[in-house]
C-alpha positions in Angstrom: -0.3 51.0 -31.9 -0.4 49.7 -28.1 1.0 52.2 -26.2 -0.5 54.4 -28.3 -4.1 53.4 -28.0 -2.6 53.1 -23.9 -2.1 56.2 -24.1 -5.8 57.2 -24.7 -7.3 56.2 -21.0 -7.4 57.4 -18.4 -4.1 55.5 -17.4 -2.2 56.7 -20.5 -3.3 60.3 -18.9 -2.0 59.1 -15.4 1.2 58.3 -16.9 1.6 61.5 -19.1 1.1 63.6 -15.9 4.0 62.0 -13.5 5.9 61.8 -17.0 5.5 65.7 -16.8 7.1 65.7 -13.0 10.6 64.6 -14.4 12.6 61.3 -14.8 12.3 58.8 -13.7 14.5 57.8 -10.5 17.2 54.2 -11.3 17.6 54.2 -7.5 15.5 50.9 -7.1 16.6 49.3 -10.1 16.8 44.9 -8.9 15.0 45.1 -6.2 12.2 41.9 -6.7 8.5 42.2 -7.1 5.5 39.8 -7.3 3.3 40.7 -9.9 -0.5 39.2 -10.1 -2.9 38.8 -12.7 -6.4 37.7 -13.0 -4.1 34.2 -14.6 -0.8 34.4 -13.7 2.1 35.0 -11.0 5.4 35.9 -12.0 8.3 37.1 -10.6 9.3 40.8 -11.7 13.0 42.9 -11.3 11.9 47.0 -10.9 14.0 49.0 -13.3 12.8 52.3 -12.6 10.5 54.6 -10.2 8.5 56.9 -11.1 5.7 59.7 -10.1 2.8 56.9 -9.9 3.9 54.6 -11.5 6.9 51.5 -11.6 9.2 50.3 -14.5 9.5 46.2 -14.3 11.5 44.1 -16.0 9.3 40.2 -16.5 9.9 37.1 -18.8 7.2 37.0 -20.6 4.2 39.8 -22.3 1.6 41.1 -20.0 -1.7 42.2 -21.7 -2.1 46.2 -22.2 -5.1 47.6 -20.1 -5.2 44.4 -17.9 -4.7 45.3 -14.2 -2.9 43.7 -12.0 -1.2 43.2 -8.2 2.1 44.1 -7.5 3.3 42.5 -4.1 6.5 44.2 -2.3 6.6 41.8 0.6 4.1 41.5 2.6 2.8 44.7 1.1 0.8 44.8 -2.2 -0.2 48.2 -4.8 -3.0 47.3 -7.2 -2.3 49.3 -10.2 -3.2 48.3 -14.5 -0.1 48.2 -17.3 0.1 50.8 -19.6 3.0 49.4 -21.4 4.3 46.2 -22.6 7.6 46.1 -25.1 10.3 43.5 -24.8 13.2 44.3 -24.4 16.5 41.8 -25.1 15.0 39.0 -23.8 13.4 40.0 -21.1 9.7 42.3 -21.5 10.0 46.6 -19.9 6.1 46.9 -18.7 5.3 49.9 -17.6 2.0 49.7 -14.1 1.0 53.0 -13.7 -0.2 53.0 -9.4 -4.1 53.2 -8.5 -5.1 57.0 -7.5 -4.7 57.2 -2.9 -6.7 58.7 -0.7 -7.3 62.3 -1.3 -5.5 62.8 2.2 -2.2 61.6 0.9 -1.4 65.1 -0.5 2.6 64.2 -1.8 3.6 64.7 -5.2 5.3 61.0 -6.1 4.2 57.4 -4.9 6.1 55.7 -1.9 6.4 52.4 -2.4 7.3 49.9 0.3 10.5 48.2 -0.9 13.4 46.0 1.7 16.7 46.9 0.7 20.1 46.8 2.7 22.2 49.8 1.7 25.4 51.9 3.3 24.9 55.7 4.7 28.1 58.1 4.1 27.7 61.2 6.2 29.9 63.5 8.5 28.3 63.0 11.2 28.6 59.3 11.5 31.9 57.7 12.7 31.9 55.5 10.6 29.9 53.8 7.4 27.1 52.9 8.8 24.6 50.7 7.2 20.9 50.6 7.2 17.3 48.9 5.6 15.3 50.6 3.1 12.0 50.7 4.1 10.2 52.8 1.1 11.1 53.9 -1.9 10.1 57.4 -4.2 11.0 59.0 -7.4 12.4 61.6 -4.9 13.7 59.9 -2.1 13.5 57.3 0.7 12.4 55.8 4.3 15.7 54.4 5.7 15.9 52.5 9.6 19.2 53.2 10.5 20.7 52.1 14.2 22.3 55.6 14.8 20.4 59.3 13.9 20.9 61.7 11.0 21.3 65.3 11.4 18.6 67.1 9.5 19.2 68.6 6.2 22.8 66.9 6.0 24.0 65.9 3.2 24.8 62.0 3.0 25.8 59.1 0.2 24.1 55.7 -0.4 25.6 53.3 -1.7 23.3 49.9 -2.7 24.7 46.7 -4.8 24.1 48.9 -8.3 24.0 52.4 -7.6 25.3 55.7 -5.4 23.7 58.5 -4.6 23.6 61.6 -3.1 20.7 63.1 -0.4 20.1 66.0 2.1 18.5 64.7 5.4 14.5 66.3 5.5 13.5 64.2 8.8 14.5 61.7 11.4 13.1 60.0 14.3 13.9 57.2 17.0 11.7 54.4 16.5 10.6 51.7 19.5 14.0 50.0 19.6 16.5 52.2 19.4 16.3 52.3 15.8 15.8 55.3 13.2 14.1 56.9 11.2 15.4 59.0 8.7 13.7 60.5 5.1 16.2 61.4 2.6 15.2 63.4 -0.2 17.4 62.3 -3.4 19.0 65.3 -5.5 21.6 62.9 -7.5 22.0 58.9 -8.2 25.1 57.5 -9.8 25.0 54.1 -11.4 27.4 51.9 -11.0 29.5 50.6 -13.8 29.2 46.7 -14.7 31.6 44.4 -12.7 33.5 47.1 -10.6 34.9 45.5 -7.8 34.4 45.8 -3.9 37.1 45.7 -3.0 37.7 49.5 -4.9 37.4 52.3 -3.0 33.6 53.7 -5.0 32.7 57.4 -5.4 31.6 57.9 -2.7 34.6 56.6 -0.7 37.0 58.6 -2.1 34.0 62.3 -1.3 33.3 61.3 2.2 36.5 59.9 3.7 35.9 58.1 7.4 39.4 58.7 9.3 
């Protein structure tokens, strides 16, 4: 009943709007964040990224309707809890972010994160390590030492997911690295316990000769 009541609020209507825009992305799964309410702090683990919301697993229940801040390292975003339900030994909590500035016309909220990934692409001579600097439901921002070609398909691998995307922009940063924006069109969660020594799906599809 708490979830139904939450959907009658403004925050609930925001979530309905977000869910209408497409399925959530599991690509940020496993990234840790710090959640602060008016009287406690606790660590949470991102489960899914939605259009303007995050699904976060925490160790104790949080009150539906309460305001929270979510810290991603040095950056912080404010939001409200619209649902909190027990799933096994954790509580899956959905936090809808506050409205962004009117000048920001992006449909999907970008969440500042730090995550190491491997990149594979035809234009690269070998597998390349990169750093994810922001994530949204449909894409990500990368910091990479080698430029990527516009509109080329790239493969991205994390500890828990493998994904495909299309390079939408790539520009040089001060210091010699590059910032690339990738639109994700397919994500494949890895099987639990998958051996790191076994060639990944991406390595089989993007063989480096």
